[in-house]
FIBAZA-864357 format. One line per 10 residues: their letters; for each residue x, y, z of C-alpha. Coordinates in nm, 3 decimals, decimal comma. Layout:
N
a = X:Y:Z; ...
//
This chain:
348
xxxxxxxxxx = -0,431:-1,904:-0,218; -0,233:-2,232:-0,207; -0,472:-2,477:-0,042; -0,217:-2,762:-0,047; -0,005:-2,555:0,190; -0,308:-2,493:0,411; -0,378:-2,867:0,425; -0,025:-2,923:0,549; -0,067:-2,651:0,813; -0,386:-2,819:0,931
xxxxxxxxxx = -0,167:-3,118:1,016; -0,049:-2,924:1,321; -0,402:-2,928:1,459; -0,515:-2,592:1,321; -0,869:-2,544:1,193; -0,890:-2,452:0,825; -0,949:-2,080:0,890; -0,660:-2,076:1,139; -0,431:-2,243:0,888; -0,546:-2,002:0,618
xxxxxxxxxx = -0,467:-1,706:0,842; -0,117:-1,838:0,918; -0,063:-1,881:0,546; -0,161:-1,519:0,472; 0,062:-1,392:0,755; 0,356:-1,602:0,633; 0,324:-1,470:0,278; 0,239:-1,105:0,338; 0,349:-0,994:0,682; 0,518:-1,207:0,945
xxxxxxxxxx = 0,346:-1,009:1,221; -0,015:-0,981:1,331; -0,251:-0,855:1,599; -0,525:-1,047:1,772; -0,792:-0,824:1,616; -0,659:-0,915:1,271; -0,706:-1,283:1,344; -1,058:-1,216:1,474; -1,137:-1,019:1,158; -1,006:-1,298:0,936
xxxxxxxxxx = -1,216:-1,568:1,105; -1,516:-1,331:1,135; -1,524:-1,325:1,513; -1,528:-1,013:1,725; -1,358:-1,176:2,025; -1,373:-1,490:2,230; -1,231:-1,831:2,300; -1,143:-1,906:1,934; -0,860:-1,651:1,931; -0,740:-1,755:2,275
xxxxxxxxxx = -0,723:-2,122:2,172; -0,548:-2,041:1,843; -0,283:-1,819:2,004; -0,208:-2,062:2,284; -0,186:-2,354:2,041; 0,046:-2,165:1,802; 0,267:-2,048:2,091; 0,288:-2,400:2,238; 0,405:-2,532:1,901; 0,667:-2,257:1,883
xxxxxxxxxx = 0,516:-2,109:1,568; 0,456:-1,761:1,711; 0,630:-1,543:1,966; 0,472:-1,267:2,172; 0,586:-0,906:2,189; 0,422:-0,763:2,502; 0,358:-0,389:2,493; 0,191:-0,119:2,699; -0,169:-0,155:2,817; -0,147:-0,533:2,810
xxxxxxxxxx = -0,143:-0,543:2,431; 0,058:-0,787:2,224; 0,208:-0,809:1,877; 0,246:-1,166:1,753; 0,547:-1,261:1,543; 0,530:-1,566:1,316; 0,883:-1,691:1,379; 0,872:-2,054:1,265; 1,087:-2,124:0,960; 0,887:-2,443:0,909
xxxxxxxxxx = 0,563:-2,248:0,865; 0,723:-2,012:0,612; 0,857:-2,311:0,420; 0,513:-2,474:0,411; 0,372:-2,149:0,274; 0,628:-2,157:-0,006; 0,822:-1,869:0,146; 1,117:-2,042:0,315; 1,354:-1,750:0,261; 1,111:-1,491:0,396
xxxxxxxxxx = 1,262:-1,208:0,595; 0,942:-1,203:0,802; 1,072:-1,458:1,049; 1,355:-1,224:1,151; 1,302:-0,945:1,402; 1,242:-0,611:1,231; 1,260:-0,246:1,328; 0,947:-0,095:1,478; 0,880:0,098:1,156; 0,903:-0,215:0,946
xxxxxxxxxx = 0,680:-0,406:1,188; 0,419:-0,132:1,155; 0,442:-0,145:0,775; 0,388:-0,519:0,783; 0,083:-0,488:1,009; -0,063:-0,233:0,766; 0,016:-0,467:0,476; -0,176:-0,746:0,646; -0,484:-0,526:0,693; -0,461:-0,414:0,330
xxxxxxxxxx = -0,432:-0,769:0,196; -0,716:-0,900:0,413; -0,937:-0,616:0,293; -0,887:-0,723:-0,071; -0,866:-1,102:-0,055; -1,234:-1,146:-0,144; -1,203:-0,986:-0,488; -0,833:-0,978:-0,574; -0,562:-1,238:-0,631; -0,227:-1,143:-0,482
xxxxxxxxxx = 0,100:-1,236:-0,649; 0,253:-1,427:-0,361; 0,602:-1,532:-0,468; 0,893:-1,426:-0,685; 0,830:-1,725:-0,914; 0,464:-1,630:-0,960; 0,562:-1,270:-1,029; 0,821:-1,380:-1,286; 0,567:-1,608:-1,455; 0,309:-1,329:-1,476
xxxxxxxxxx = 0,556:-1,080:-1,619; 0,669:-1,339:-1,871; 0,308:-1,390:-1,986; 0,274:-1,013:-2,026; 0,602:-1,007:-2,223; 0,767:-0,763:-1,982; 1,140:-0,732:-2,066; 1,369:-0,896:-1,809; 1,569:-0,574:-1,771; 1,254:-0,395:-1,655
xxxxxxxxxx = 1,182:-0,667:-1,398; 1,538:-0,661:-1,260; 1,517:-0,288:-1,196; 1,215:-0,336:-0,970; 1,340:-0,631:-0,765; 1,511:-0,424:-0,495; 1,187:-0,238:-0,426; 0,963:-0,535:-0,500; 0,958:-0,671:-0,146; 0,781:-0,356:-0,028
xxxxxxxxxx = 0,507:-0,371:-0,290; 0,183:-0,569:-0,290; 0,082:-0,672:-0,643; -0,267:-0,802:-0,715; -0,510:-0,872:-0,997; -0,891:-0,862:-0,983; -1,041:-1,211:-0,967; -1,335:-1,119:-1,190; -1,257:-0,880:-1,473; -1,263:-0,899:-1,852
xxxxxxxxxx = -0,952:-0,681:-1,867; -0,724:-0,748:-1,567; -0,575:-0,435:-1,417; -0,258:-0,498:-1,219; -0,266:-0,312:-0,888; 0,058:-0,204:-0,721; 0,014:-0,084:-0,364; 0,256:0,157:-0,201; 0,230:0,125:0,177; 0,292:0,442:0,379
xxxxxxxxxx = 0,363:0,343:0,739; 0,405:0,704:0,852; 0,620:0,883:0,596; 0,684:1,252:0,658; 0,699:1,334:0,287; 0,630:1,180:-0,053; 1,000:1,126:-0,126; 0,975:0,749:-0,089; 0,664:0,741:-0,308; 0,847:0,939:-0,577
xxxxxxxxxx = 1,130:0,686:-0,559; 0,875:0,405:-0,589; 0,733:0,561:-0,908; 1,078:0,616:-1,060; 1,172:0,257:-0,985; 0,852:0,112:-1,132; 0,793:0,359:-1,415; 0,924:0,133:-1,692; 0,720:-0,160:-1,557; 0,401:0,044:-1,528
xxxxxxxxxx = 0,434:0,177:-1,882; 0,493:-0,174:-2,014; 0,170:-0,308:-1,863; -0,155:-0,306:-2,063; -0,340:-0,153:-1,766; -0,223:-0,069:-1,417; -0,335:0,105:-1,102; -0,114:0,254:-0,831; -0,271:0,256:-0,485; -0,132:0,483:-0,213
xxxxxxxxxx = -0,224:0,309:0,112; -0,190:0,487:0,443; -0,337:0,518:0,792; -0,375:0,894:0,744; -0,498:1,102:0,447; -0,247:1,382:0,513; -0,026:1,301:0,213; -0,299:1,188:-0,028; -0,315:1,519:-0,215; 0,063:1,548:-0,236
xxxxxxxxxx = 0,087:1,188:-0,355; -0,163:1,261:-0,633; 0,051:1,555:-0,739; 0,366:1,339:-0,741; 0,187:1,073:-0,945; 0,064:1,329:-1,200; 0,418:1,454:-1,247; 0,570:1,107:-1,293; 0,285:0,945:-1,484; 0,128:1,205:-1,715
xxxxxxxxxx = -0,195:1,113:-1,889; -0,026:1,055:-2,223; 0,297:0,866:-2,272; 0,403:1,133:-2,522; 0,275:1,462:-2,390; 0,162:1,756:-2,600; 0,410:2,045:-2,609; 0,152:2,268:-2,440; 0,136:2,036:-2,136; 0,482:1,888:-2,074
xxxxxxxxxx = 0,377:1,749:-1,735; 0,063:1,591:-1,869; -0,288:1,712:-1,944; -0,412:1,651:-1,590; -0,142:1,879:-1,452; -0,253:2,158:-1,686; -0,620:2,103:-1,595; -0,540:2,112:-1,224; -0,337:2,429:-1,265; -0,615:2,606:-1,454
xxxxxxxxxx = -0,864:2,510:-1,184; -0,640:2,615:-0,893; -0,540:2,938:-1,064; -0,902:3,034:-1,127; -1,010:2,961:-0,768; -0,715:3,145:-0,616; -0,654:3,435:-0,855; -1,010:3,514:-0,962; -1,241:3,380:-0,693; -1,010:3,459:-0,403
xxxxxxxxxx = -1,051:3,113:-0,249; -0,796:2,968:-0,009; -0,585:2,680:-0,138; -0,377:2,409:0,024; 0,006:2,421:0,039; 0,018:2,148:-0,228; -0,211:2,351:-0,453; 0,004:2,659:-0,394; 0,311:2,468:-0,509; 0,116:2,350:-0,814
xxxxxxxxxx = 0,017:2,711:-0,888; 0,376:2,835:-0,870; 0,504:2,544:-1,076; 0,243:2,602:-1,346; 0,311:2,973:-1,370; 0,671:2,891:-1,457; 0,556:2,658:-1,736; 0,227:2,785:-1,877; 0,303:3,128:-2,023; 0,286:3,064:-2,400
xxxxxxxxxx = 0,010:3,230:-2,609; -0,191:2,906:-2,604; -0,191:2,913:-2,224; -0,295:3,278:-2,214; -0,590:3,188:-2,434; -0,680:2,890:-2,214; -0,677:3,107:-1,902; -0,910:3,359:-2,064; -1,147:3,090:-2,191; -1,148:2,918:-1,851
xxxxxxxxxx = -1,231:3,249:-1,683; -1,531:3,324:-1,905; -1,663:2,968:-1,889; -1,590:2,878:-2,250; -1,335:2,615:-2,148; -1,350:2,336:-1,889; -1,157:2,025:-1,797; -1,320:1,795:-2,052; -1,270:2,045:-2,332; -0,902:2,081:-2,245
xxxxxxxxxx = -0,860:1,704:-2,254; -1,036:1,685:-2,588; -0,836:1,979:-2,727; -0,504:1,809:-2,663; -0,621:1,464:-2,760; -0,600:1,289:-2,425; -0,631:0,915:-2,441; -0,771:0,685:-2,177; -0,537:0,675:-1,881; -0,376:0,330:-1,875
xxxxxxxxxx = -0,204:0,402:-1,542; -0,452:0,524:-1,283; -0,404:0,640:-0,924; -0,611:0,578:-0,615; -0,576:0,628:-0,243; -0,688:0,396:0,033; -0,723:0,485:0,400; -0,668:0,202:0,648; -0,871:0,295:0,952; -0,718:0,075:1,220
xxxxxxxxxx = -0,534:0,103:1,546; -0,160:0,035:1,535; 0,126:0,050:1,784; 0,336:0,361:1,818; 0,693:0,299:1,925; 0,924:0,526:2,120; 1,226:0,440:1,907; 1,125:0,415:1,542; 1,470:0,298:1,437; 1,537:0,025:1,689
xxxxxxxxxx = 1,502:-0,344:1,625; 1,387:-0,595:1,884; 1,633:-0,837:2,038; 1,537:-1,198:2,107; 1,314:-1,210:2,412; 1,162:-0,876:2,320; 1,285:-0,704:2,635; 1,275:-0,370:2,456; 0,927:-0,433:2,320; 0,772:-0,341:2,653
xxxxxxxxxx = 0,884:0,018:2,589; 0,645:0,062:2,298; 0,341:0,287:2,328; 0,001:0,241:2,170; -0,298:0,456:2,087; -0,566:0,498:2,353; -0,784:0,222:2,213; -0,730:-0,117:2,370; -0,665:-0,431:2,169; -0,919:-0,713:2,186
xxxxxxxx = -0,705:-0,917:2,421; -0,699:-0,632:2,671; -1,074:-0,597:2,648; -1,103:-0,961:2,735; -0,847:-0,929:3,016; -0,641:-1,201:2,853; -0,274:-1,101:2,851; -0,078:-1,397:2,722
//
């Protein structure tokens, strides 16, 4: 975090934690909720948030988007604040579609949840410097720039071997198509990194299994796969497990597992696969033995999922943007839970 920038923000009369929060919002989101501020300053509710919001609004740094049930989304609209945070050209100060606003609110929760133990790459210059240190070819970097604005990149603050973490933020996708595009766009970069982790971040676990399947297809365990497992060793292991549970134990499987089963049956029909199926059935073969048999190496590109359990707005028109004055913002609907400001009966 750039503490020089925070010192400058304190010049507006903000306390250090308030200035720090504005800095994080300016770099990572552009939008925030009152509960997110309370979480950042470690307060459940009270006069601190009320004072901060009134002060920021009086200075013209934030604008309010009133919604149903007396709840409010706050938009950091001051170009001066973005400039002080080293992000003068940020798109965050412009009004976004409801879907993009939701994605940015999720991004803020994700970043705040990791600030204590991860360092986030906060600017294009910092990203370019890091990639240069890692000797990533410029052509690889250029291919990721278009998608880069939607990706949070971080490094652990305490680790002997830093693992770069790229977070894909799902703000309510109906399929994994966008995640597959994300992997295709960043594949060359991921393979060029010494170690990397892809995090699929969402407010619902519905697509977690499908996302794992997409990742396994795009990022097989070995960079050069064995001929017996063209989609990677983990894909073969998963297929053997699903096939055994469904074909031999008669267990029910998920739609994603059913697609995996059908896909594998079109691929794994060579004599070596017939032998693996028989050995798996009689207990002579298991996942670790399959990995050892085909010489799997340690996975340099790992996958993880993260569930953000928080309450976010739901909008009637997911494609509409908000006009100045936010007259259309009052049409938005929220979940049944009430935001902190409603609980306090403070509708600003």
